[in-house]
N, CA, C and O atoms as a DFTB+ gen file, in Angstrom:
264 C
 N C O
     1  1       0.100     -13.538      -7.136
     2  2      -0.686     -12.447      -6.592
     3  2      -1.716     -12.061      -7.634
     4  3      -1.400     -11.909      -8.814
     5  1      -2.927     -11.908      -7.193
     6  2      -4.001     -11.469      -8.088
     7  2      -4.393     -10.049      -7.718
     8  3      -4.812      -9.786      -6.591
     9  1      -4.259      -9.156      -8.648
    10  2      -4.682      -7.772      -8.452
    11  2      -6.133      -7.700      -8.895
    12  3      -6.459      -8.000     -10.043
    13  1      -6.988      -7.305      -7.987
    14  2      -8.419      -7.387      -8.246
    15  2      -8.844      -6.505      -9.414
    16  3      -9.615      -6.952     -10.263
    17  1      -8.365      -5.269      -9.482
    18  2      -8.815      -4.391     -10.561
    19  2      -7.757      -3.338     -10.891
    20  3      -7.611      -2.344     -10.180
    21  1      -7.022      -3.572     -11.984
    22  2      -6.043      -2.571     -12.417
    23  2      -6.750      -1.273     -12.784
    24  3      -6.182      -0.191     -12.635
    25  1      -7.975      -1.376     -13.259
    26  2      -8.750      -0.183     -13.617
    27  2      -8.930       0.734     -12.408
    28  3      -8.974       1.955     -12.558
    29  1      -9.031       0.159     -11.225
    30  2      -9.152       0.965     -10.009
    31  2      -7.881       1.778      -9.786
    32  3      -7.943       2.941      -9.387
    33  1      -6.733       1.163     -10.044
    34  2      -5.466       1.893      -9.934
    35  2      -5.442       3.053     -10.936
    36  3      -5.068       4.176     -10.598
    37  1      -5.846       2.760     -12.162
    38  2      -5.851       3.789     -13.211
    39  2      -6.768       4.952     -12.843
    40  3      -6.396       6.113     -13.014
    41  1      -7.947       4.649     -12.347
    42  2      -8.872       5.711     -11.937
    43  2      -8.262       6.569     -10.847
    44  3      -8.438       7.787     -10.835
    45  1      -7.542       5.931      -9.927
    46  2      -6.908       6.687      -8.854
    47  2      -5.842       7.615      -9.405
    48  3      -5.814       8.794      -9.052
    49  1      -4.943       7.102     -10.283
    50  2      -3.876       7.976     -10.769
    51  2      -4.390       9.036     -11.734
    52  3      -3.725      10.051     -11.941
    53  1      -5.551       8.822     -12.325
    54  2      -6.132       9.886     -13.145
    55  2      -6.558      11.065     -12.280
    56  3      -6.529      12.208     -12.737
    57  1      -6.948      10.805     -11.048
    58  2      -7.302      11.875     -10.108
    59  2      -6.088      12.414      -9.376
    60  3      -6.076      13.574      -8.964
    61  1      -5.060      11.579      -9.209
    62  2      -3.866      11.930      -8.439
    63  2      -2.637      11.616      -9.297
    64  3      -2.004      10.574      -9.130
    65  1      -2.316      12.512     -10.199
    66  2      -1.272      12.269     -11.194
    67  2       0.082      11.931     -10.567
    68  3       0.876      11.204     -11.165
    69  1       0.351      12.450      -9.374
    70  2       1.641      12.175      -8.731
    71  2       1.762      10.710      -8.299
    72  3       2.853      10.272      -7.935
    73  1       0.686       9.960      -8.330
    74  2       0.714       8.553      -7.934
    75  2       0.909       7.613      -9.126
    76  3       1.145       6.422      -8.926
    77  1       0.819       8.107     -10.338
    78  2       0.846       7.226     -11.513
    79  2       2.117       6.387     -11.597
    80  3       2.031       5.163     -11.695
    81  1       3.282       7.005     -11.561
    82  2       4.532       6.259     -11.700
    83  2       4.696       5.225     -10.585
    84  3       5.135       4.101     -10.827
    85  1       4.340       5.617      -9.370
    86  2       4.474       4.726      -8.221
    87  2       3.559       3.514      -8.382
    88  3       3.979       2.383      -8.137
    89  1       2.315       3.743      -8.791
    90  2       1.373       2.644      -8.953
    91  2       1.743       1.727     -10.112
    92  3       1.596       0.510     -10.005
    93  1       2.211       2.283     -11.197
    94  2       2.641       1.463     -12.336
    95  2       3.824       0.587     -11.933
    96  3       3.862      -0.599     -12.263
    97  1       4.783       1.167     -11.223
    98  2       5.943       0.405     -10.759
    99  2       5.522      -0.695      -9.785
   100  3       5.986      -1.831      -9.888
   101  1       4.640      -0.355      -8.837
   102  2       4.149      -1.348      -7.871
   103  2       3.451      -2.498      -8.608
   104  3       3.706      -3.670      -8.329
   105  1       2.584      -2.155      -9.535
   106  2       1.838      -3.163     -10.297
   107  2       2.791      -4.111     -11.026
   108  3       2.594      -5.326     -11.005
   109  1       3.798      -3.571     -11.656
   110  2       4.768      -4.391     -12.386
   111  2       5.510      -5.326     -11.442
   112  3       5.653      -6.514     -11.730
   113  1       5.983      -4.800     -10.316
   114  2       6.717      -5.626      -9.348
   115  2       5.846      -6.749      -8.799
   116  3       6.314      -7.875      -8.628
   117  1       4.587      -6.448      -8.524
   118  2       3.682      -7.453      -7.974
   119  2       3.399      -8.544      -9.009
   120  3       3.391      -9.729      -8.674
   121  1       3.170      -8.155     -10.245
   122  2       2.898      -9.149     -11.281
   123  2       4.087     -10.070     -11.523
   124  3       3.907     -11.243     -11.849
   125  1       5.291      -9.553     -11.366
   126  2       6.494     -10.355     -11.606
   127  2       6.907     -11.179     -10.391
   128  3       7.746     -12.071     -10.510
   129  1       6.335     -10.895      -9.236
   130  2       6.721     -11.576      -7.999
   131  2       6.273     -13.037      -8.003
   132  3       5.267     -13.399      -8.612
   133  1       7.044     -13.850      -7.314
   134  2       6.719     -15.266      -7.162
   135  2       6.694     -15.587      -5.672
   136  3       7.568     -16.287      -5.159
   137  1       5.689     -15.069      -4.992
   138  2       5.577     -15.237      -3.553
   139  2       4.918     -16.565      -3.223
   140  3       3.993     -17.001      -3.909
   141  1       5.401     -17.197      -2.174
   142  2       4.788     -18.434      -1.710
   143  2       4.169     -18.287      -0.325
   144  3       3.396     -19.141       0.110
   145  1       4.513     -17.200       0.364
   146  2       3.961     -16.962       1.696
   147  2       4.001     -15.461       1.977
   148  3       4.633     -14.693       1.252
   149  1       3.314     -15.065       3.041
   150  2       3.252     -13.641       3.367
   151  2       4.633     -13.066       3.678
   152  3       4.880     -11.893       3.400
   153  1       5.520     -13.848       4.237
   154  2       6.870     -13.349       4.539
   155  2       7.607     -12.943       3.262
   156  3       8.428     -12.026       3.291
   157  1       7.328     -13.608       2.155
   158  2       7.910     -13.204       0.868
   159  2       7.431     -11.801       0.496
   160  3       8.207     -10.972       0.022
   161  1       6.155     -11.555       0.716
   162  2       5.584     -10.226       0.445
   163  2       6.268      -9.191       1.328
   164  3       6.669      -8.132       0.845
   165  1       6.406      -9.488       2.620
   166  2       7.004      -8.552       3.574
   167  2       8.456      -8.236       3.225
   168  3       8.921      -7.121       3.460
   169  1       9.166      -9.198       2.671
   170  2      10.553      -8.937       2.279
   171  2      10.628      -7.886       1.172
   172  3      11.556      -7.078       1.135
   173  1       9.653      -7.903       0.282
   174  2       9.640      -6.939      -0.814
   175  2       8.972      -5.624      -0.410
   176  3       9.412      -4.547      -0.812
   177  1       7.911      -5.721       0.383
   178  2       7.140      -4.546       0.802
   179  2       6.952      -4.605       2.317
   180  3       5.977      -5.171       2.810
   181  1       7.886      -4.020       3.037
   182  2       7.894      -4.108       4.506
   183  2       6.615      -3.570       5.141
   184  3       6.234      -4.018       6.223
   185  1       5.949      -2.624       4.492
   186  2       4.757      -2.020       5.098
   187  2       3.465      -2.793       4.782
   188  3       2.387      -2.383       5.210
   189  1       3.560      -3.888       4.051
   190  2       2.369      -4.682       3.713
   191  2       1.784      -5.327       4.965
   192  3       2.511      -5.737       5.871
   193  1       0.471      -5.405       4.996
   194  2      -0.233      -6.053       6.103
   195  2      -1.240      -7.046       5.547
   196  3      -1.850      -6.811       4.504
   197  1      -1.407      -8.155       6.250
   198  2      -2.374      -9.172       5.832
   199  2      -3.730      -8.850       6.460
   200  3      -3.822      -8.432       7.614
   201  1      -4.767      -9.056       5.670
   202  2      -6.144      -8.834       6.102
   203  2      -6.880     -10.168       6.142
   204  3      -6.407     -11.158       5.582
   205  1      -8.021     -10.197       6.794
   206  2      -8.813     -11.427       6.767
   207  2      -9.108     -11.848       5.319
   208  3      -9.238     -11.009       4.428
   209  1      -9.206     -13.140       5.114
   210  2      -9.494     -13.653       3.780
   211  2      -8.267     -13.752       2.902
   212  3      -8.382     -13.820       1.679
   213  1      -7.075     -13.762       3.520
   214  2      -5.820     -13.856       2.773
   215  2      -5.618     -12.710       1.794
   216  3      -5.033     -12.891       0.726
   217  1      -6.101     -11.540       2.159
   218  2      -5.875     -10.352       1.338
   219  2      -4.751      -9.535       1.958
   220  3      -4.493      -9.626       3.159
   221  1      -4.090      -8.744       1.137
   222  2      -2.958      -7.942       1.596
   223  2      -3.212      -6.494       1.235
   224  3      -3.686      -6.187       0.141
   225  1      -2.893      -5.609       2.162
   226  2      -2.975      -4.179       1.897
   227  2      -1.541      -3.641       1.850
   228  3      -0.695      -4.006       2.666
   229  1      -1.294      -2.771       0.882
   230  2       0.036      -2.202       0.670
   231  2      -0.015      -0.698       0.919
   232  3      -0.958      -0.030       0.495
   233  1       0.982      -0.170       1.596
   234  2       1.161       1.273       1.729
   235  2       2.113       1.652       0.603
   236  3       3.332       1.605       0.771
   237  1       1.567       2.018      -0.519
   238  2       2.367       2.189      -1.739
   239  2       3.117       3.501      -1.774
   240  3       4.298       3.528      -2.122
   241  1       2.463       4.577      -1.425
   242  2       3.087       5.891      -1.563
   243  2       3.279       6.596      -0.239
   244  3       3.975       7.610      -0.181
   245  1       2.693       6.098       0.806
   246  2       2.816       6.740       2.103
   247  2       1.711       7.755       2.327
   248  3       0.896       8.021       1.443
   249  1       1.700       8.297       3.490
   250  2       0.677       9.267       3.867
   251  2       1.100      10.658       3.432
   252  3       2.243      11.072       3.628
   253  1       0.166      11.356       2.846
   254  2       0.441      12.726       2.402
   255  2      -0.432      13.660       3.213
   256  3      -1.623      13.407       3.395
   257  1       0.155      14.732       3.697
   258  2      -0.617      15.732       4.442
   259  2      -0.614      17.029       3.670
   260  3       0.291      17.317       2.888
   261  1      -1.661      17.805       3.915
   262  2      -1.720      19.136       3.325
   263  2      -2.324      19.245       2.001
   264  3      -2.405      20.342       1.448
């Protein structure tokens, strides 16, 4: 898995401090993963969805209201 920009994650958690631990943990798990197909991704992250161009979107922290 190639994470396009870790700096983007950092910028996000600098604005949303409650997301820092979750994003750091997600980043670590993704870097250590050895996926060979999208089903491998889904087994680890059930809410992941595939996008055109073989990209994947992750719902890392869920939706927050209020």
